[in-house]
C-alpha positions, 0 to 999 in steps of 0.5 A: 390894533395900532393908530394906524391900523385902526385909520385904515380899518375906518377908511375901509368901512367908509369906502362905498364899494366895501359899505354897498358890498356889505349891505348887499350880502346882509340882504341877501342872506336876509332874502335866502332865509326867509326864502328858507323859512318859508318854503318850509313853513308853506307860507308860499305856494305848496311845493316851492322849493327851498332856497337850500335845494335850490343852491344845492342844483344850481351848484350841481349844473354848474360844475356839470355844465356839458353833458349831453344826453339828447335835445331834451337833456343837455347840460345848462352849459350847452344851452347857454352858448346855443342862446348866447349864439343866436344873440351874437349873430342877431345882435351883430345884424342889428348893430351892422344896420342900426349904426350906419342908419343912425349916423345917417338919420341924424345928419340928414333932416330928409332921412330922419323924416323919412325913416321916423315912420318906420321906426315910430311904427315898429319899435312899440310892437313886441318881439314875440309878435313877431315869432309866428311870422318868423316861424313862417317865414324860416321854418327853421327856429335856429333863423327865427331866433336870430331874426326875433334878435335883429328886429327887436334889437336895432331900434335903441342903438338906432335911436340913441345913435341918431341922437348922438349924431345930431346933438353933436356940438357945433363948435366941433363942426365949425372947427372942422369946417375952418380947418377945410375938412371934408365931409366924409373926414368931418364924420369919421374924425369929429361926429362918430368919435363925439356921438360914440358915448351915445352909440355904446348906450344903444348898443347897451340897451340893445343887449339887454333886450336881445338878452331878453328876448331870445330867453322868451323866444326859445321857449317855443324853438326847442333848444336854449335856456328858454326851453330849459325852462320850458322842458323843466316846468313840464316836468314840474320841477321848480329849483331847475327853472329858478336855477336858470333865472339866476344864470341868465341874471349873472350872464346878462349882468356880465354882459351890461358890465362889460357895456359899462367898461366901454362907455367909460372908456369912450366918455373922455373922463366925464363922469 
């Protein structure tokens, strides 16, 4: 290895992304090894599946995702699509309500005082508390799942949007007034672009909550990843439960990375 190649190798090792990846892979290897040993020696609860068996099952479900032998025997791909569909519909509905209402609350002190009691009253309510009410009102599992997503994910976007709008730099507003910009033009050309990083952050949090809530709700809704987990629990087959947890985590990671990318786009060069 010549000096140039050696310097490149040192630079590669010093790269924080490479180092982070190395630490992740080492820690993952240690975790899987301890899991395998612990399960084989029955250090954990009796019946705990080994890491190798779980990874084998994960590979099988990934390579056979779209079979359909009835409601209780569907490929994990179909269940994933069902969950994503419910999340997408409920999340979009919540965003359509939360963003405009958040802008209104942010620019109007009267609106902020009028709507604040509703926000403070409903925001802390557990999403699952809405499940019985949703089932009673809609008598339909699909509509109930969407309703729970909507009512649970609306608050982070609303609060972050209102915060971002109310904290727009006053210098921007002064310049807009000086140039004679109308109220609506100021909102669309100044306030919303300036508040966009906060709005995207709220949307990101809401998406995380949506993905978290739908899995819990689906345990009683008949289809989706949540029901897949519940069905495997009824079958007392733990490897598939862990497989579903891994897939839920991976999909959540992908969704979060999408919003991280959007946050970078609207951050106007800020790190």
